[in-house]
The first five atom37 places (N, CA, C, CB, O) and aatype in JSON, in Angstrom:
{
  "aatype": [12, 6, 16, 13, 6, 2, 18, 0, 5, 6, 12, 1, 11, 0, 0, 3, 18, 9, 1, 3, 2, 1, 12, 16, 15, 10, 8, 19, 13, 10, 19, 16, 10, 10, 5, 1, 10, 4, 10, 13, 15, 19, 15, 18, 10, 19, 18, 1, 15, 10, 8, 10, 15, 7, 0, 7, 13, 13, 3, 10, 19, 13, 9, 5, 19, 19, 9, 15, 9, 15, 19, 3, 15, 10, 14, 13, 14, 7, 7, 19, 7, 0, 16, 6, 0, 19, 13, 10, 19, 10, 18, 8, 7, 9, 18, 16, 15, 15, 12, 10, 19, 15, 0, 12, 12, 10, 16, 1, 7, 9, 0, 13, 18, 10, 18, 10, 9, 9, 0, 0, 10, 9, 16, 19, 0, 2, 5, 10, 0, 10, 12, 8, 6, 5, 1, 11, 10, 0, 7, 18],
  "atom_mask": [
    [1, 1, 1, 1, 1],
    [1, 1, 1, 1, 1],
    [1, 1, 1, 1, 1],
    [1, 1, 1, 1, 1],
    [1, 1, 1, 1, 1],
    [1, 1, 1, 1, 1],
    [1, 1, 1, 1, 1],
    [1, 1, 1, 1, 1],
    [1, 1, 1, 1, 1],
    [1, 1, 1, 1, 1],
    [1, 1, 1, 1, 1],
    [1, 1, 1, 1, 1],
    [1, 1, 1, 1, 1],
    [1, 1, 1, 1, 1],
    [1, 1, 1, 1, 1],
    [1, 1, 1, 1, 1],
    [1, 1, 1, 1, 1],
    [1, 1, 1, 1, 1],
    [1, 1, 1, 1, 1],
    [1, 1, 1, 1, 1],
    [1, 1, 1, 1, 1],
    [1, 1, 1, 1, 1],
    [1, 1, 1, 1, 1],
    [1, 1, 1, 1, 1],
    [1, 1, 1, 1, 1],
    [1, 1, 1, 1, 1],
    [1, 1, 1, 1, 1],
    [1, 1, 1, 1, 1],
    [1, 1, 1, 1, 1],
    [1, 1, 1, 1, 1],
    [1, 1, 1, 1, 1],
    [1, 1, 1, 1, 1],
    [1, 1, 1, 1, 1],
    [1, 1, 1, 1, 1],
    [1, 1, 1, 1, 1],
    [1, 1, 1, 1, 1],
    [1, 1, 1, 1, 1],
    [1, 1, 1, 1, 1],
    [1, 1, 1, 1, 1],
    [1, 1, 1, 1, 1],
    [1, 1, 1, 1, 1],
    [1, 1, 1, 1, 1],
    [1, 1, 1, 1, 1],
    [1, 1, 1, 1, 1],
    [1, 1, 1, 1, 1],
    [1, 1, 1, 1, 1],
    [1, 1, 1, 1, 1],
    [1, 1, 1, 1, 1],
    [1, 1, 1, 1, 1],
    [1, 1, 1, 1, 1],
    [1, 1, 1, 1, 1],
    [1, 1, 1, 1, 1],
    [1, 1, 1, 1, 1],
    [1, 1, 1, 0, 1],
    [1, 1, 1, 1, 1],
    [1, 1, 1, 0, 1],
    [1, 1, 1, 1, 1],
    [1, 1, 1, 1, 1],
    [1, 1, 1, 1, 1],
    [1, 1, 1, 1, 1],
    [1, 1, 1, 1, 1],
    [1, 1, 1, 1, 1],
    [1, 1, 1, 1, 1],
    [1, 1, 1, 1, 1],
    [1, 1, 1, 1, 1],
    [1, 1, 1, 1, 1],
    [1, 1, 1, 1, 1],
    [1, 1, 1, 1, 1],
    [1, 1, 1, 1, 1],
    [1, 1, 1, 1, 1],
    [1, 1, 1, 1, 1],
    [1, 1, 1, 1, 1],
    [1, 1, 1, 1, 1],
    [1, 1, 1, 1, 1],
    [1, 1, 1, 1, 1],
    [1, 1, 1, 1, 1],
    [1, 1, 1, 1, 1],
    [1, 1, 1, 0, 1],
    [1, 1, 1, 0, 1],
    [1, 1, 1, 1, 1],
    [1, 1, 1, 0, 1],
    [1, 1, 1, 1, 1],
    [1, 1, 1, 1, 1],
    [1, 1, 1, 1, 1],
    [1, 1, 1, 1, 1],
    [1, 1, 1, 1, 1],
    [1, 1, 1, 1, 1],
    [1, 1, 1, 1, 1],
    [1, 1, 1, 1, 1],
    [1, 1, 1, 1, 1],
    [1, 1, 1, 1, 1],
    [1, 1, 1, 1, 1],
    [1, 1, 1, 0, 1],
    [1, 1, 1, 1, 1],
    [1, 1, 1, 1, 1],
    [1, 1, 1, 1, 1],
    [1, 1, 1, 1, 1],
    [1, 1, 1, 1, 1],
    [1, 1, 1, 1, 1],
    [1, 1, 1, 1, 1],
    [1, 1, 1, 1, 1],
    [1, 1, 1, 1, 1],
    [1, 1, 1, 1, 1],
    [1, 1, 1, 1, 1],
    [1, 1, 1, 1, 1],
    [1, 1, 1, 1, 1],
    [1, 1, 1, 1, 1],
    [1, 1, 1, 1, 1],
    [1, 1, 1, 0, 1],
    [1, 1, 1, 1, 1],
    [1, 1, 1, 1, 1],
    [1, 1, 1, 1, 1],
    [1, 1, 1, 1, 1],
    [1, 1, 1, 1, 1],
    [1, 1, 1, 1, 1],
    [1, 1, 1, 1, 1],
    [1, 1, 1, 1, 1],
    [1, 1, 1, 1, 1],
    [1, 1, 1, 1, 1],
    [1, 1, 1, 1, 1],
    [1, 1, 1, 1, 1],
    [1, 1, 1, 1, 1],
    [1, 1, 1, 1, 1],
    [1, 1, 1, 1, 1],
    [1, 1, 1, 1, 1],
    [1, 1, 1, 1, 1],
    [1, 1, 1, 1, 1],
    [1, 1, 1, 1, 1],
    [1, 1, 1, 1, 1],
    [1, 1, 1, 1, 1],
    [1, 1, 1, 1, 1],
    [1, 1, 1, 1, 1],
    [1, 1, 1, 1, 1],
    [1, 1, 1, 1, 1],
    [1, 1, 1, 1, 1],
    [1, 1, 1, 1, 1],
    [1, 1, 1, 1, 1],
    [1, 1, 1, 1, 1],
    [1, 1, 1, 0, 1],
    [1, 1, 1, 1, 1]
  ],
  "atom_positions": [
    [[-34.73, 0.08, 89.78], [-33.36, 0.42, 89.48], [-32.71, -0.66, 88.63], [-32.57, 0.62, 90.77], [-31.92, -0.37, 87.73]],
    [[-33.04, -1.91, 88.93], [-32.45, -3.02, 88.17], [-32.87, -2.96, 86.7], [-32.85, -4.38, 88.78], [-32.07, -3.2, 85.81]],
    [[-34.13, -2.65, 86.47], [-34.62, -2.52, 85.1], [-33.88, -1.41, 84.37], [-36.14, -2.25, 85.1], [-33.5, -1.56, 83.2]],
    [[-33.68, -0.29, 85.06], [-32.95, 0.82, 84.46], [-31.51, 0.43, 84.15], [-32.98, 2.03, 85.39], [-30.99, 0.76, 83.08]],
    [[-30.86, -0.27, 85.07], [-29.48, -0.71, 84.85], [-29.39, -1.66, 83.65], [-28.93, -1.42, 86.12], [-28.47, -1.53, 82.84]],
    [[-30.32, -2.58, 83.53], [-30.35, -3.5, 82.38], [-30.54, -2.73, 81.08], [-31.48, -4.54, 82.55], [-29.88, -3.02, 80.08]],
    [[-31.43, -1.77, 81.11], [-31.68, -0.95, 79.91], [-30.42, -0.17, 79.54], [-32.86, 0.02, 80.15], [-30.05, -0.12, 78.37]],
    [[-29.78, 0.44, 80.53], [-28.56, 1.21, 80.28], [-27.46, 0.32, 79.74], [-28.1, 1.91, 81.57], [-26.7, 0.74, 78.86]],
    [[-27.35, -0.91, 80.25], [-26.34, -1.85, 79.76], [-26.61, -2.22, 78.3], [-26.33, -3.13, 80.63], [-25.67, -2.29, 77.5]],
    [[-27.85, -2.44, 77.95], [-28.21, -2.73, 76.56], [-27.89, -1.54, 75.65], [-29.71, -3.08, 76.45], [-27.41, -1.73, 74.53]],
    [[-28.13, -0.35, 76.12], [-27.82, 0.85, 75.33], [-26.31, 0.98, 75.14], [-28.38, 2.11, 76.02], [-25.86, 1.36, 74.06]],
    [[-25.52, 0.66, 76.17], [-24.06, 0.7, 76.04], [-23.59, -0.31, 75.01], [-23.4, 0.42, 77.4], [-22.71, -0.02, 74.2]],
    [[-24.17, -1.51, 75.04], [-23.8, -2.55, 74.06], [-24.11, -2.06, 72.64], [-24.56, -3.88, 74.36], [-23.3, -2.23, 71.73]],
    [[-25.29, -1.46, 72.46], [-25.67, -0.96, 71.14], [-24.72, 0.15, 70.69], [-27.13, -0.44, 71.17], [-24.31, 0.19, 69.53]],
    [[-24.37, 1.05, 71.6], [-23.45, 2.14, 71.26], [-22.07, 1.58, 70.91], [-23.33, 3.14, 72.43], [-21.42, 2.07, 69.98]],
    [[-21.62, 0.57, 71.64], [-20.33, -0.05, 71.34], [-20.35, -0.71, 69.97], [-19.98, -1.09, 72.42], [-19.39, -0.6, 69.21]],
    [[-21.45, -1.39, 69.65], [-21.56, -2.04, 68.34], [-21.5, -1.01, 67.22], [-22.87, -2.84, 68.25], [-20.8, -1.21, 66.23]],
    [[-22.22, 0.09, 67.38], [-22.22, 1.13, 66.35], [-20.82, 1.72, 66.2], [-23.24, 2.24, 66.69], [-20.36, 1.93, 65.08]],
    [[-20.15, 1.99, 67.31], [-18.8, 2.56, 67.26], [-17.81, 1.6, 66.62], [-18.34, 2.94, 68.67], [-16.94, 2.02, 65.86]],
    [[-17.93, 0.3, 66.93], [-16.99, -0.7, 66.42], [-17.28, -1.13, 64.99], [-17.0, -1.9, 67.31], [-16.42, -1.71, 64.33]],
    [[-18.47, -0.85, 64.51], [-18.88, -1.28, 63.16], [-19.41, -0.08, 62.38], [-19.95, -2.4, 63.24], [-20.57, -0.07, 61.96]],
    [[-18.58, 0.91, 62.21], [-19.01, 2.15, 61.56], [-19.48, 1.94, 60.13], [-17.88, 3.15, 61.57], [-20.45, 2.55, 59.7]],
    [[-18.8, 1.08, 59.38], [-19.2, 0.86, 57.99], [-20.56, 0.16, 57.92], [-18.13, 0.01, 57.24], [-21.39, 0.49, 57.07]],
    [[-20.8, -0.79, 58.81], [-22.11, -1.44, 58.85], [-23.19, -0.43, 59.19], [-22.12, -2.6, 59.87], [-24.26, -0.42, 58.58]],
    [[-22.91, 0.42, 60.16], [-23.87, 1.45, 60.56], [-24.14, 2.41, 59.4], [-23.36, 2.23, 61.79], [-25.29, 2.78, 59.16]],
    [[-23.09, 2.81, 58.69], [-23.26, 3.69, 57.53], [-24.08, 3.01, 56.44], [-21.89, 4.11, 56.98], [-24.95, 3.63, 55.84]],
    [[-23.79, 1.74, 56.2], [-24.53, 0.97, 55.19], [-26.01, 0.89, 55.56], [-23.94, -0.44, 55.04], [-26.87, 1.12, 54.71]],
    [[-26.31, 0.57, 56.8], [-27.7, 0.49, 57.26], [-28.38, 1.85, 57.11], [-27.77, 0.0, 58.73], [-29.53, 1.93, 56.67]],
    [[-27.67, 2.91, 57.48], [-28.23, 4.26, 57.35], [-28.56, 4.58, 55.89], [-27.25, 5.3, 57.91], [-29.64, 5.08, 55.6]],
    [[-27.63, 4.29, 54.98], [-27.84, 4.61, 53.57], [-28.97, 3.79, 52.96], [-26.56, 4.38, 52.78], [-29.77, 4.31, 52.18]],
    [[-29.04, 2.51, 53.3], [-30.13, 1.66, 52.79], [-31.47, 2.14, 53.32], [-29.91, 0.18, 53.17], [-32.45, 2.2, 52.58]],
    [[-31.52, 2.49, 54.6], [-32.76, 3.0, 55.19], [-33.16, 4.32, 54.55], [-32.61, 3.17, 56.7], [-34.33, 4.54, 54.27]],
    [[-32.19, 5.2, 54.32], [-32.46, 6.47, 53.65], [-33.03, 6.25, 52.26], [-31.17, 7.31, 53.57], [-34.0, 6.9, 51.87]],
    [[-32.44, 5.33, 51.5], [-32.94, 5.01, 50.16], [-34.36, 4.43, 50.22], [-31.99, 4.03, 49.46], [-35.21, 4.79, 49.41]],
    [[-34.6, 3.53, 51.16], [-35.93, 2.95, 51.31], [-36.97, 4.02, 51.62], [-35.94, 1.89, 52.41], [-38.04, 4.04, 51.02]],
    [[-36.64, 4.91, 52.55], [-37.58, 5.97, 52.92], [-37.82, 6.92, 51.74], [-37.06, 6.75, 54.14], [-38.95, 7.36, 51.52]],
    [[-36.77, 7.25, 51.0], [-36.92, 8.12, 49.84], [-37.84, 7.48, 48.8], [-35.55, 8.42, 49.23], [-38.69, 8.16, 48.22]],
    [[-37.66, 6.19, 48.58], [-38.54, 5.49, 47.63], [-39.99, 5.5, 48.13], [-38.07, 4.03, 47.42], [-40.92, 5.74, 47.35]],
    [[-40.17, 5.26, 49.41], [-41.52, 5.26, 49.99], [-42.16, 6.64, 49.87], [-41.47, 4.82, 51.46], [-43.32, 6.76, 49.5]],
    [[-41.39, 7.67, 50.2], [-41.94, 9.03, 50.13], [-42.13, 9.5, 48.69], [-41.02, 9.99, 50.86], [-42.92, 10.41, 48.45]],
    [[-41.43, 8.9, 47.73], [-41.57, 9.26, 46.32], [-42.88, 8.79, 45.72], [-40.42, 8.7, 45.53], [-43.29, 9.28, 44.66]],
    [[-43.55, 7.87, 46.37], [-44.83, 7.37, 45.86], [-45.81, 8.52, 45.68], [-45.41, 6.3, 46.81], [-46.56, 8.55, 44.7]],
    [[-45.82, 9.47, 46.61], [-46.75, 10.59, 46.5], [-46.49, 11.4, 45.22], [-46.64, 11.51, 47.74], [-47.43, 11.87, 44.58]],
    [[-45.23, 11.58, 44.86], [-44.9, 12.29, 43.63], [-45.34, 11.51, 42.41], [-43.39, 12.57, 43.56], [-45.89, 12.08, 41.46]],
    [[-45.11, 10.21, 42.42], [-45.51, 9.38, 41.28], [-47.03, 9.38, 41.09], [-45.0, 7.94, 41.46], [-47.52, 9.43, 39.97]],
    [[-47.76, 9.33, 42.19], [-49.22, 9.41, 42.1], [-49.62, 10.79, 41.55], [-49.88, 9.17, 43.49], [-50.49, 10.88, 40.67]],
    [[-49.01, 11.83, 42.05], [-49.28, 13.2, 41.59], [-49.08, 13.32, 40.09], [-48.39, 14.2, 42.31], [-49.93, 13.85, 39.38]],
    [[-47.96, 12.84, 39.6], [-47.67, 12.9, 38.17], [-48.59, 11.99, 37.37], [-46.2, 12.53, 37.92], [-48.96, 12.31, 36.24]],
    [[-48.97, 10.84, 37.94], [-49.86, 9.93, 37.22], [-51.25, 10.53, 37.02], [-49.98, 8.6, 37.96], [-51.99, 10.11, 36.13]],
    [[-51.6, 11.51, 37.85], [-52.88, 12.21, 37.69], [-52.74, 13.42, 36.76], [-53.41, 12.66, 39.06], [-53.62, 14.27, 36.7]],
    [[-51.61, 13.48, 36.04], [-51.33, 14.52, 35.04], [-51.28, 15.92, 35.66], [-52.38, 14.48, 33.94], [-51.74, 16.89, 35.06]],
    [[-50.72, 16.01, 36.85], [-50.54, 17.3, 37.51], [-49.06, 17.65, 37.49], [-51.08, 17.27, 38.97], [-48.2, 16.77, 37.46]],
    [[-48.76, 18.97, 37.49], [-47.35, 19.34, 37.38], [-46.98, 20.59, 38.16], [-47.0, 19.54, 35.96], [-45.85, 21.06, 38.02]],
    [[-47.84, 21.14, 38.97], [-47.54, 22.38, 39.67], [-46.52, 22.24, 40.79], [0.0, 0.0, 0.0], [-45.74, 23.16, 41.02]],
    [[-46.52, 21.12, 41.48], [-45.61, 20.9, 42.6], [-44.43, 20.04, 42.15], [-46.35, 20.22, 43.79], [-44.58, 19.17, 41.29]],
    [[-43.29, 20.28, 42.72], [-42.09, 19.54, 42.36], [-41.9, 18.29, 43.21], [0.0, 0.0, 0.0], [-42.62, 18.06, 44.18]],
    [[-40.91, 17.5, 42.82], [-40.59, 16.25, 43.49], [-40.32, 16.48, 44.98], [-39.38, 15.59, 42.84], [-40.91, 15.82, 45.83]],
    [[-39.42, 17.41, 45.28], [-39.04, 17.63, 46.67], [-40.17, 18.23, 47.49], [-37.82, 18.53, 46.74], [-40.26, 17.98, 48.7]],
    [[-41.04, 19.01, 46.88], [-42.2, 19.54, 47.59], [-43.05, 18.39, 48.15], [-43.06, 20.45, 46.66], [-43.42, 18.37, 49.32]],
    [[-43.34, 17.44, 47.28], [-44.2, 16.33, 47.68], [-43.49, 15.37, 48.63], [-44.69, 15.58, 46.45], [-44.1, 14.84, 49.55]],
    [[-42.21, 15.14, 48.4], [-41.45, 14.26, 49.3], [-41.38, 14.89, 50.69], [-40.01, 14.01, 48.75], [-41.55, 14.2, 51.69]],
    [[-41.14, 16.19, 50.76], [-41.06, 16.85, 52.06], [-42.4, 16.86, 52.78], [-40.56, 18.28, 51.89], [-42.44, 16.77, 54.01]],
    [[-43.49, 16.95, 52.05], [-44.81, 16.83, 52.68], [-44.96, 15.44, 53.29], [-45.96, 17.11, 51.65], [-45.46, 15.29, 54.4]],
    [[-44.52, 14.43, 52.56], [-44.58, 13.06, 53.1], [-43.69, 12.92, 54.33], [-44.16, 12.04, 52.03], [-44.06, 12.21, 55.27]],
    [[-42.54, 13.56, 54.33], [-41.66, 13.53, 55.5], [-42.37, 14.15, 56.7], [-40.33, 14.28, 55.21], [-42.31, 13.61, 57.8]],
    [[-43.04, 15.29, 56.49], [-43.78, 15.95, 57.57], [-44.89, 15.03, 58.09], [-44.37, 17.3, 57.09], [-45.1, 14.92, 59.29]],
    [[-45.59, 14.37, 57.18], [-46.64, 13.43, 57.6], [-46.04, 12.32, 58.43], [-47.39, 12.85, 56.37], [-46.57, 11.95, 59.47]],
    [[-44.93, 11.79, 57.98], [-44.29, 10.7, 58.69], [-43.84, 11.14, 60.08], [-43.1, 10.18, 57.9], [-44.07, 10.44, 61.07]],
    [[-43.19, 12.29, 60.17], [-42.73, 12.79, 61.46], [-43.93, 13.1, 62.37], [-41.86, 14.05, 61.28], [-43.89, 12.83, 63.57]],
    [[-44.97, 13.67, 61.8], [-46.14, 14.06, 62.59], [-46.85, 12.86, 63.19], [-47.11, 14.83, 61.73], [-47.29, 12.91, 64.34]],
    [[-46.97, 11.81, 62.44], [-47.8, 10.68, 62.89], [-46.97, 9.54, 63.45], [-48.64, 10.18, 61.74], [-47.34, 8.97, 64.48]],
    [[-45.88, 9.19, 62.8], [-45.1, 8.03, 63.22], [-44.45, 8.22, 64.59], [-44.03, 7.73, 62.2], [-44.18, 7.25, 65.3]],
    [[-44.21, 9.46, 64.97], [-43.55, 9.7, 66.25], [-44.53, 9.65, 67.42], [-42.86, 11.04, 66.23], [-44.1, 9.63, 68.57]],
    [[-45.81, 9.63, 67.15], [-46.82, 9.57, 68.21], [-47.31, 8.13, 68.39], [-48.0, 10.51, 67.9], [-47.56, 7.43, 67.4]],
    [[-47.45, 7.69, 69.61], [-47.86, 6.3, 69.85], [-49.37, 6.09, 69.72], [-47.41, 5.86, 71.24], [-50.04, 5.7, 70.68]],
    [[-49.89, 6.34, 68.52], [-51.32, 6.13, 68.28], [-51.58, 4.69, 67.92], [-51.82, 7.07, 67.17], [-50.92, 4.14, 67.04]],
    [[-52.55, 4.06, 68.58], [-53.0, 2.78, 68.02], [-53.84, 3.09, 66.8], [-53.81, 1.93, 69.08], [-54.72, 3.96, 66.85]],
    [[-53.6, 2.41, 65.73], [-54.35, 2.68, 64.51], [-53.97, 4.01, 63.91], [0.0, 0.0, 0.0], [-54.84, 4.81, 63.58]],
    [[-52.68, 4.27, 63.75], [-52.2, 5.53, 63.21], [-52.56, 5.74, 61.75], [0.0, 0.0, 0.0], [-52.29, 6.81, 61.21]],
    [[-53.15, 4.75, 61.12], [-53.52, 4.88, 59.71], [-54.51, 6.02, 59.53], [-54.12, 3.56, 59.17], [-54.37, 6.82, 58.61]],
    [[-55.5, 6.09, 60.39], [-56.49, 7.17, 60.29], [-55.87, 8.53, 60.49], [0.0, 0.0, 0.0], [-56.22, 9.49, 59.8]],
    [[-54.93, 8.62, 61.43], [-54.24, 9.89, 61.67], [-53.4, 10.28, 60.45], [-53.36, 9.79, 62.93], [-53.38, 11.44, 60.05]],
    [[-52.72, 9.31, 59.87], [-51.91, 9.57, 58.68], [-52.78, 10.09, 57.55], [-51.16, 8.3, 58.24], [-52.41, 11.04, 56.86]],
    [[-53.91, 9.47, 57.36], [-54.8, 9.89, 56.27], [-55.4, 11.26, 56.54], [-55.9, 8.86, 56.07], [-55.58, 12.04, 55.61]],
    [[-55.72, 11.56, 57.8], [-56.25, 12.88, 58.13], [-55.21, 13.97, 57.88], [-56.72, 12.92, 59.59], [-55.53, 15.02, 57.33]],
    [[-53.97, 13.71, 58.29], [-52.89, 14.69, 58.05], [-52.64, 14.83, 56.56], [-51.59, 14.26, 58.78], [-52.39, 15.94, 56.08]],
    [[-52.7, 13.74, 55.82], [-52.55, 13.8, 54.36], [-53.58, 14.76, 53.77], [-52.7, 12.39, 53.73], [-53.23, 15.62, 52.96]],
    [[-54.83, 14.6, 54.16], [-55.9, 15.45, 53.61], [-55.66, 16.92, 53.92], [-57.26, 15.01, 54.16], [-55.93, 17.78, 53.09]],
    [[-55.15, 17.22, 55.11], [-54.89, 18.61, 55.48], [-53.72, 19.18, 54.69], [-54.62, 18.72, 56.99], [-53.81, 20.28, 54.13]],
    [[-52.61, 18.43, 54.64], [-51.4, 18.97, 54.01], [-51.47, 19.02, 52.49], [-50.21, 18.14, 54.42], [-50.84, 19.88, 51.87]],
    [[-52.21, 18.13, 51.89], [-52.3, 18.11, 50.42], [-53.5, 18.89, 49.89], [-52.38, 16.68, 49.93], [-53.74, 18.91, 48.68]],
    [[-54.25, 19.53, 50.78], [-55.43, 20.27, 50.35], [-55.09, 21.35, 49.32], [-56.1, 20.91, 51.56], [-55.88, 21.59, 48.41]],
    [[-53.96, 22.0, 49.45], [-53.56, 23.03, 48.51], [-52.89, 22.5, 47.25], [0.0, 0.0, 0.0], [-52.68, 23.25, 46.3]],
    [[-52.54, 21.22, 47.24], [-51.84, 20.62, 46.1], [-52.83, 20.04, 45.1], [-50.87, 19.52, 46.58], [-52.7, 20.24, 43.89]],
    [[-53.82, 19.32, 45.61], [-54.81, 18.67, 44.75], [-56.12, 19.46, 44.78], [-55.06, 17.21, 45.2], [-56.41, 20.17, 45.74]],
    [[-56.89, 19.33, 43.7], [-58.23, 19.9, 43.72], [-59.07, 19.06, 44.69], [-58.87, 19.92, 42.28], [-58.74, 17.92, 44.98]],
    [[-60.14, 19.64, 45.17], [-60.96, 18.93, 46.16], [-61.53, 17.63, 45.59], [-62.09, 19.83, 46.65], [-61.75, 16.68, 46.34]],
    [[-61.77, 17.59, 44.29], [-62.32, 16.37, 43.69], [-61.27, 15.27, 43.55], [-62.92, 16.69, 42.32], [-61.62, 14.09, 43.45]],
    [[-60.0, 15.63, 43.55], [-58.93, 14.63, 43.39], [-58.28, 14.24, 44.72], [-57.86, 15.17, 42.45], [-57.55, 13.25, 44.77]],
    [[-58.52, 14.98, 45.78], [-57.78, 14.81, 47.02], [-57.95, 13.42, 47.63], [-58.23, 15.85, 48.01], [-56.96, 12.77, 47.97]],
    [[-59.16, 12.97, 47.75], [-59.39, 11.66, 48.37], [-58.86, 10.55, 47.47], [-60.89, 11.43, 48.65], [-58.29, 9.57, 47.95]],
    [[-59.03, 10.69, 46.17], [-58.5, 9.69, 45.24], [-56.98, 9.62, 45.34], [-58.92, 10.02, 43.8], [-56.4, 8.53, 45.35]],
    [[-56.33, 10.78, 45.41], [-54.87, 10.82, 45.53], [-54.43, 10.17, 46.84], [-54.35, 12.27, 45.46], [-53.44, 9.44, 46.87]],
    [[-55.17, 10.43, 47.92], [-54.82, 9.82, 49.19], [-54.97, 8.3, 49.12], [-55.71, 10.39, 50.31], [-54.1, 7.57, 49.59]],
    [[-56.05, 7.84, 48.54], [-56.27, 6.39, 48.45], [-55.2, 5.72, 47.59], [-57.66, 6.11, 47.86], [-54.71, 4.65, 47.94]],
    [[-54.83, 6.34, 46.49], [-53.77, 5.78, 45.64], [-52.42, 5.79, 46.36], [-53.67, 6.57, 44.34], [-51.71, 4.78, 46.37]],
    [[-52.09, 6.92, 46.96], [-50.8, 7.02, 47.65], [-50.72, 6.04, 48.8], [-50.58, 8.45, 48.17], [-49.73, 5.31, 48.93]],
    [[-51.74, 6.0, 49.64], [-51.74, 5.07, 50.77], [-51.81, 3.63, 50.29], [-52.91, 5.37, 51.72], [-51.17, 2.74, 50.86]],
    [[-52.58, 3.39, 49.25], [-52.71, 2.03, 48.72], [-51.39, 1.49, 48.23], [0.0, 0.0, 0.0], [-51.04, 0.34, 48.48]],
    [[-50.65, 2.32, 47.52], [-49.35, 1.88, 47.0], [-48.31, 1.85, 48.1], [-48.89, 2.8, 45.87], [-47.59, 0.86, 48.25]],
    [[-48.22, 2.92, 48.89], [-47.14, 3.06, 49.87], [-47.32, 2.15, 51.08], [-47.06, 4.48, 50.33], [-46.33, 1.81, 51.74]],
    [[-48.52, 1.74, 51.39], [-48.7, 0.91, 52.57], [-49.28, -0.45, 52.22], [-49.61, 1.61, 53.57], [-48.64, -1.47, 52.46]],
    [[-50.45, -0.47, 51.65], [-51.15, -1.72, 51.44], [-50.49, -2.6, 50.39], [-52.57, -1.45, 51.05], [-50.44, -3.82, 50.56]],
    [[-49.99, -2.02, 49.31], [-49.33, -2.82, 48.28], [-48.09, -3.5, 48.86], [-48.95, -1.94, 47.08], [-47.86, -4.68, 48.62]],
    [[-47.29, -2.72, 49.63], [-46.1, -3.31, 50.25], [-46.48, -4.4, 51.25], [-45.27, -2.24, 50.94], [-45.78, -5.41, 51.38]],
    [[-47.57, -4.2, 51.95], [-48.06, -5.21, 52.9], [-48.44, -6.49, 52.17], [-49.26, -4.67, 53.7], [-48.12, -7.59, 52.62]],
    [[-49.12, -6.36, 51.05], [-49.51, -7.53, 50.25], [-48.29, -8.23, 49.68], [-50.47, -7.11, 49.11], [-48.2, -9.46, 49.71]],
    [[-47.33, -7.45, 49.15], [-46.11, -8.05, 48.6], [-45.35, -8.8, 49.68], [-45.21, -6.96, 47.97], [-44.88, -9.91, 49.45]],
    [[-45.22, -8.19, 50.87], [-44.52, -8.85, 51.98], [-45.24, -10.14, 52.38], [-44.42, -7.91, 53.19], [-44.59, -11.14, 52.68]],
    [[-46.56, -10.12, 52.39], [-47.32, -11.32, 52.73], [-47.09, -12.42, 51.69], [-48.82, -10.99, 52.83], [-46.92, -13.59, 52.05]],
    [[-47.1, -12.06, 50.42], [-46.86, -13.05, 49.36], [-45.45, -13.65, 49.46], [-47.07, -12.42, 47.98], [-45.27, -14.85, 49.28]],
    [[-44.47, -12.81, 49.74], [-43.1, -13.3, 49.9], [-43.02, -14.24, 51.1], [-42.12, -12.13, 50.07], [-42.36, -15.28, 51.03]],
    [[-43.68, -13.89, 52.18], [-43.68, -14.73, 53.38], [-44.32, -16.08, 53.09], [-44.41, -14.03, 54.53], [-43.79, -17.12, 53.5]],
    [[-45.45, -16.09, 52.41], [-46.13, -17.34, 52.07], [-45.26, -18.18, 51.14], [-47.5, -17.05, 51.41], [-45.12, -19.39, 51.34]],
    [[-44.67, -17.55, 50.13], [-43.81, -18.29, 49.21], [-42.6, -18.88, 49.94], [-43.34, -17.37, 48.07], [-42.22, -20.02, 49.69]],
    [[-42.01, -18.12, 50.82], [-40.87, -18.6, 51.59], [-41.28, -19.78, 52.49], [-40.28, -17.47, 52.44], [-40.55, -20.76, 52.6]],
    [[-42.43, -19.66, 53.12], [-42.91, -20.74, 53.99], [-43.19, -22.01, 53.18], [-44.19, -20.3, 54.75], [-42.85, -23.11, 53.61]],
    [[-43.8, -21.85, 52.02], [-44.06, -23.01, 51.16], [-42.76, -23.66, 50.7], [-44.9, -22.59, 49.95], [-42.66, -24.89, 50.65]],
    [[-41.76, -22.85, 50.37], [-40.47, -23.39, 49.95], [-39.81, -24.15, 51.1], [-39.56, -22.27, 49.46], [-39.24, -25.22, 50.89]],
    [[-39.88, -23.6, 52.31], [-39.32, -24.3, 53.47], [-40.04, -25.62, 53.74], [-39.4, -23.41, 54.7], [-39.41, -26.63, 54.04]],
    [[-41.37, -25.6, 53.62], [-42.13, -26.83, 53.83], [-41.77, -27.86, 52.76], [-43.65, -26.54, 53.8], [-41.63, -29.05, 53.07]],
    [[-41.62, -27.43, 51.52], [-41.26, -28.34, 50.43], [-39.88, -28.94, 50.69], [-41.27, -27.6, 49.07], [-39.68, -30.14, 50.49]],
    [[-38.94, -28.12, 51.13], [-37.59, -28.61, 51.41], [-37.59, -29.6, 52.58], [-36.65, -27.43, 51.73], [-36.87, -30.6, 52.55]],
    [[-38.39, -29.32, 53.61], [-38.47, -30.23, 54.75], [-39.06, -31.57, 54.33], [-39.31, -29.61, 55.87], [-38.6, -32.62, 54.78]],
    [[-40.09, -31.54, 53.47], [-40.68, -32.78, 52.98], [-39.67, -33.57, 52.16], [-41.92, -32.49, 52.14], [-39.6, -34.79, 52.26]],
    [[-38.9, -32.85, 51.35], [-37.89, -33.5, 50.52], [-36.83, -34.18, 51.4], [-37.22, -32.47, 49.59], [-36.43, -35.32, 51.14]],
    [[-36.39, -33.48, 52.43], [-35.41, -34.04, 53.34], [-35.96, -35.24, 54.12], [-34.94, -32.98, 54.29], [-35.22, -36.16, 54.45]],
    [[-37.24, -35.2, 54.41], [-37.87, -36.29, 55.16], [-38.2, -37.47, 54.26], [-39.13, -35.8, 55.86], [-38.58, -38.53, 54.75]],
    [[-38.07, -37.3, 52.95], [-38.32, -38.39, 52.01], [-39.76, -38.53, 51.57], [0.0, 0.0, 0.0], [-40.16, -39.6, 51.11]],
    [[-40.56, -37.47, 51.69], [-41.96, -37.54, 51.25], [-42.08, -37.24, 49.79], [-42.84, -36.59, 52.03], [-43.18, -37.26, 49.24]]
  ]
}
């Protein structure tokens, strides 16, 4: 019961914060919406880069939304495999069979792995800058 009460208290605090800071909440919502739209747009950019034109922007974005809802909402360890399996099923009618795996690899590579690499590089650069600043302050 105590755990439940603590959880409920935390939820009340979060609800109070959202109610008291509506503009911040709206800003966070809009930025998150833009980020997700950019992420889901990768599939369209890959599609167009393969010189295909039968499906529209929103068709491909909505397929990515379905993939995200289908897989991200389930607590799978290693959901990457599930995401890729759902991709292959849902895009089977969009790409030819010879292009399907290539399209999946490009889309996943850009939408997941590229961002992971960029985030890692930013983290390393930030850490190096902090270390350099600390050395400077220490007189090294």
